[in-house]
C-alpha positions as CSV (number, residue, x, y, z in Angstrom):
1,X,-12.7,23.0,-14.1
2,X,-9.4,24.3,-13.3
3,X,-6.2,22.4,-11.7
4,X,-8.4,20.4,-9.0
5,X,-10.6,17.5,-9.3
6,X,-13.9,19.1,-10.1
7,X,-16.8,18.4,-8.1
8,X,-19.1,21.4,-8.6
9,X,-19.2,24.8,-7.4
10,X,-21.8,27.0,-5.9
11,X,-24.1,23.7,-5.7
12,X,-26.3,25.0,-3.4
13,X,-27.5,27.8,-5.8
14,X,-26.6,26.0,-9.0
15,X,-28.4,22.9,-10.1
16,X,-26.1,22.5,-13.3
17,X,-22.8,23.3,-11.6
18,X,-23.8,20.4,-8.9
19,X,-24.8,18.0,-11.8
20,X,-21.3,18.8,-13.8
21,X,-19.4,17.8,-10.7
22,X,-21.4,14.5,-10.5
23,X,-20.8,13.5,-14.2
24,X,-17.3,14.2,-13.6
25,X,-16.8,11.9,-10.6
26,X,-19.1,9.2,-12.4
27,X,-16.9,9.4,-15.5
28,X,-13.5,9.1,-13.1
29,X,-15.1,6.1,-11.6
30,X,-16.1,4.5,-14.7
31,X,-12.5,4.5,-16.1
32,X,-10.8,3.8,-13.0
33,X,-13.0,0.6,-12.3
34,X,-12.1,-0.4,-15.9
35,X,-8.5,0.3,-15.6
36,X,-7.8,-1.1,-12.4
37,X,-10.2,-1.9,-9.7
38,X,-11.8,-4.8,-11.7
39,X,-8.3,-6.6,-11.9
40,X,-7.4,-5.3,-8.3
41,X,-4.0,-4.0,-10.0
42,X,-1.8,-1.1,-9.3
43,X,1.1,-1.6,-11.5
44,X,0.3,-1.8,-15.3
45,X,0.4,-5.6,-16.5
46,X,2.0,-7.5,-19.5
47,X,-1.0,-7.4,-21.9
48,X,0.5,-7.0,-25.2
49,X,1.6,-9.9,-27.1
50,X,3.0,-10.6,-30.6
51,X,1.8,-14.0,-31.6
52,X,1.2,-15.3,-28.1
53,X,4.6,-14.3,-27.0
54,X,4.5,-11.2,-24.0
55,X,7.9,-9.2,-24.6
56,X,9.4,-8.5,-21.1
57,X,10.6,-5.3,-22.6
58,X,6.9,-4.1,-22.9
59,X,8.1,-2.3,-19.3
60,X,9.2,0.5,-21.9
61,X,6.1,0.5,-23.5
62,X,3.3,-1.3,-24.9
63,X,1.4,-1.1,-28.3
64,X,4.4,0.6,-30.1
65,X,4.3,3.6,-27.4
66,X,7.8,4.5,-25.6
67,X,6.9,5.9,-22.2
68,X,10.3,7.4,-21.6
69,X,9.5,9.4,-24.8
70,X,6.1,10.5,-23.1
71,X,7.6,14.0,-22.9
72,X,6.3,17.2,-21.6
73,X,5.7,20.2,-24.4
74,X,8.6,23.0,-24.3
75,X,6.8,25.1,-21.8
76,X,6.5,22.0,-18.9
77,X,9.8,20.5,-20.1
78,X,11.3,21.6,-16.9
79,X,8.9,19.5,-14.9
80,X,9.8,15.9,-16.5
81,X,11.8,13.5,-15.0
82,X,15.5,12.5,-17.0
83,X,15.4,9.2,-17.7
84,X,18.1,7.8,-15.1
85,X,19.9,4.2,-16.8
86,X,20.9,3.4,-12.9
87,X,17.3,3.0,-11.7
88,X,16.5,-0.9,-10.9
89,X,12.7,-2.1,-9.4
90,X,10.1,-4.4,-10.2
91,X,6.3,-4.0,-10.0
92,X,3.7,-5.9,-7.8
93,X,1.6,-8.6,-8.5
94,X,-2.1,-8.0,-8.5
95,X,-4.1,-8.4,-5.2
96,X,-6.3,-11.2,-6.9
97,X,-6.0,-13.5,-10.0
98,X,-6.8,-12.4,-13.2
99,X,-10.1,-13.3,-14.9
100,X,-9.9,-17.1,-16.1
101,X,-11.0,-15.9,-19.9
102,X,-7.7,-14.3,-19.8
103,X,-5.6,-16.7,-17.9
104,X,-2.9,-16.6,-20.3
105,X,-1.4,-13.6,-18.7
106,X,-1.6,-14.4,-15.3
107,X,1.9,-16.1,-15.6
108,X,3.5,-13.1,-17.4
109,X,6.1,-11.7,-14.8
110,X,5.5,-8.4,-13.4
111,X,7.4,-5.4,-15.2
112,X,11.1,-4.6,-14.1
113,X,13.6,-2.1,-15.2
114,X,17.1,-2.6,-14.7
115,X,20.5,-1.3,-16.4
116,X,21.9,-3.0,-19.5
117,X,25.1,-4.1,-17.4
118,X,22.9,-6.3,-15.4
119,X,20.5,-7.0,-18.0
120,X,21.9,-6.9,-21.7
121,X,18.6,-8.0,-23.2
122,X,15.4,-9.7,-22.2
123,X,13.1,-12.3,-23.9
124,X,9.4,-13.2,-23.6
125,X,6.8,-15.1,-21.6
126,X,5.3,-17.6,-24.0
127,X,1.2,-17.7,-23.1
128,X,0.8,-21.0,-24.5
129,X,3.1,-23.1,-22.9
130,X,3.6,-21.0,-19.8
131,X,7.1,-20.4,-19.8
132,X,9.8,-17.7,-19.5
133,X,12.3,-17.8,-22.2
134,X,15.2,-15.3,-21.8
135,X,18.2,-17.0,-23.7
136,X,17.9,-14.3,-26.6
137,X,16.7,-10.9,-27.5
138,X,12.9,-10.4,-27.8
139,X,11.7,-7.1,-29.1
140,X,8.5,-5.4,-28.3
141,X,6.6,-3.4,-30.8
142,X,8.8,-0.5,-30.4
143,X,11.9,-2.4,-31.3
144,X,13.3,-2.2,-27.6
145,X,15.1,-5.6,-26.3
146,X,16.6,-4.3,-22.8
147,X,14.8,-2.5,-20.1
148,X,17.4,0.3,-19.4
149,X,15.4,3.7,-18.3
150,X,12.3,1.7,-18.5
151,X,10.6,2.5,-15.3
152,X,7.8,4.7,-16.1
153,X,4.9,2.0,-16.5
154,X,1.4,2.8,-15.7
155,X,0.7,3.1,-11.8
156,X,-2.2,4.1,-9.8
157,X,-5.9,4.4,-10.2
158,X,-5.4,5.7,-13.8
159,X,-2.5,4.1,-14.8
160,X,-0.4,7.0,-15.0
161,X,2.7,6.9,-17.1
162,X,5.5,8.5,-18.7
163,X,8.8,10.8,-18.0
164,X,6.4,14.1,-18.1
165,X,3.4,12.8,-15.6
166,X,6.0,11.7,-13.3
167,X,7.8,14.5,-13.4
168,X,4.8,16.8,-12.8
169,X,4.0,14.5,-9.9
170,X,7.3,15.2,-8.6
171,X,7.2,18.9,-9.2
172,X,3.7,19.2,-7.4
173,X,3.3,16.6,-4.9
174,X,6.9,15.2,-4.3
175,X,10.5,16.0,-3.2
176,X,11.0,18.3,-5.9
177,X,8.5,20.6,-4.6
178,X,9.7,20.7,-1.1
179,X,13.1,21.5,-2.5
180,X,12.0,24.4,-4.3
181,X,9.7,26.0,-1.4
182,X,6.4,24.6,-2.6
183,X,3.7,22.8,-0.2
184,X,4.2,19.1,-0.7
185,X,1.7,16.2,0.1
186,X,4.8,13.7,-0.2
187,X,7.9,15.7,0.6
188,X,10.0,12.6,1.2
189,X,9.5,10.8,-2.1
190,X,11.3,11.8,-5.3
191,X,9.3,10.1,-7.7
192,X,11.8,10.9,-10.5
193,X,14.1,8.2,-8.8
194,X,11.4,5.8,-7.3
195,X,8.3,6.0,-9.1
196,X,7.4,2.6,-7.6
197,X,6.5,4.4,-4.4
198,X,3.1,4.9,-6.0
199,X,2.4,0.9,-5.7
200,X,4.9,-0.3,-3.1
201,X,5.7,2.2,-1.1
202,X,4.7,3.4,2.8
203,X,1.6,5.7,0.9
204,X,0.8,3.5,-1.8
205,X,-2.6,3.3,-0.7
206,X,-3.0,7.2,-0.7
207,X,-0.5,7.5,-3.8
208,X,-3.0,4.8,-5.9
209,X,-5.9,7.6,-6.1
210,X,-3.9,10.5,-5.5
211,X,-1.9,9.9,-8.8
212,X,-5.6,9.0,-10.4
213,X,-7.0,11.9,-9.6
214,X,-4.1,13.9,-10.7
215,X,-4.1,12.1,-13.9
216,X,-7.5,13.0,-14.6
217,X,-6.9,16.7,-13.9
218,X,-4.0,16.8,-16.3
219,X,-5.2,14.5,-19.2
220,X,-9.0,15.0,-19.1
221,X,-10.2,18.0,-17.4
222,X,-7.5,20.3,-19.0
223,X,-9.3,19.7,-22.3
224,X,-11.7,22.6,-23.1
225,X,-13.8,20.1,-25.1
226,X,-14.5,18.0,-22.1
227,X,-15.5,21.0,-20.2
228,X,-18.1,22.0,-22.8
229,X,-19.1,18.3,-23.2
230,X,-19.9,18.6,-18.9
231,X,-22.2,21.4,-19.8
232,X,-23.9,19.9,-22.8
233,X,-24.6,16.7,-20.8
234,X,-26.0,18.4,-17.7
235,X,-28.1,20.7,-19.8
236,X,-29.8,17.3,-21.6
237,X,-28.1,17.9,-24.7
238,X,-25.8,14.8,-25.2
239,X,-26.1,11.2,-24.8
240,X,-24.5,9.5,-22.2
241,X,-22.5,7.2,-24.5
242,X,-21.3,9.9,-26.5
243,X,-20.3,11.6,-23.6
244,X,-18.1,8.5,-22.2
245,X,-17.0,7.8,-25.5
246,X,-15.4,11.2,-26.0
247,X,-13.6,10.8,-22.8
248,X,-12.5,7.1,-24.2
249,X,-10.9,9.2,-26.9
250,X,-9.1,11.5,-24.6
251,X,-7.4,8.4,-22.7
252,X,-6.7,6.3,-25.8
253,X,-8.9,3.4,-24.5
254,X,-9.2,0.6,-26.4
255,X,-12.4,-0.8,-28.3
256,X,-12.9,-3.5,-25.9
257,X,-12.4,-1.3,-22.8
258,X,-15.0,1.3,-24.3
259,X,-17.4,-1.3,-23.9
260,X,-16.9,-1.7,-20.4
261,X,-16.3,1.8,-19.7
262,X,-19.9,2.6,-21.1
263,X,-21.2,0.1,-18.9
264,X,-19.4,1.6,-15.6
265,X,-20.5,4.8,-16.5
266,X,-24.1,3.7,-16.5
267,X,-23.6,2.1,-13.1
268,X,-22.0,5.0,-11.6
269,X,-24.5,7.7,-13.0
270,X,-27.2,5.2,-11.2
271,X,-25.5,4.8,-7.6
272,X,-25.2,8.8,-7.8
273,X,-28.9,9.3,-8.7
274,X,-28.4,11.3,-11.6
275,X,-31.2,11.9,-14.4
276,X,-29.4,12.5,-17.8
């Protein structure tokens, strides 16, 4: 698969190509359902707690990751977004409430980013008392207490995040493509200045899925091992669980999510009428 979402090619004459395409679709849907559809979210939620406290600076990155440091490689560094300390924006709430089983996350405010001159530091949301404590700095796992230049949290169907991915989105589909004379699907949106357009803008519904497909192509289909695995599973040489777990490895899915992804993959395979 190349730089497009793979649905198979020469499918009328080649059964394996058709099957490879359908398996790719099933794997994509399994991850999308787990990441976003189940909870009706577009913007990433604050879920990384430290002893029951959810740092507001998790907008900068969760589980020790810094999204503004998710840089492109040297050959693609010209595409990435430069972190802009002036940017200020807020995520939107889920369309539906979270599952009651994880209700302690319901009250955590949506992610936001803002200059230090407006928010010199940020506190945390206390899950036990359901209160926002913002009187003194409280750091996330990476040591951040502010939210300056922290506008790169996950958005869209595949929770695209980081200055590299938003930069590539702008380079290929946004205002930069238009400015540099390339065809652009969203020529009026500068995703480096307004990444929140993915979830809050005029084209947010289309962008939720466009960014999901884009992320899948960039992070999953670009892996040579994934293409080999598609061949193997289409030829009957790989178990479904091994295949989908390998995709979860690429995307860094949690152990909890892996269980759900396996089940969702089974459902997608059945819905598409595949025999694997």
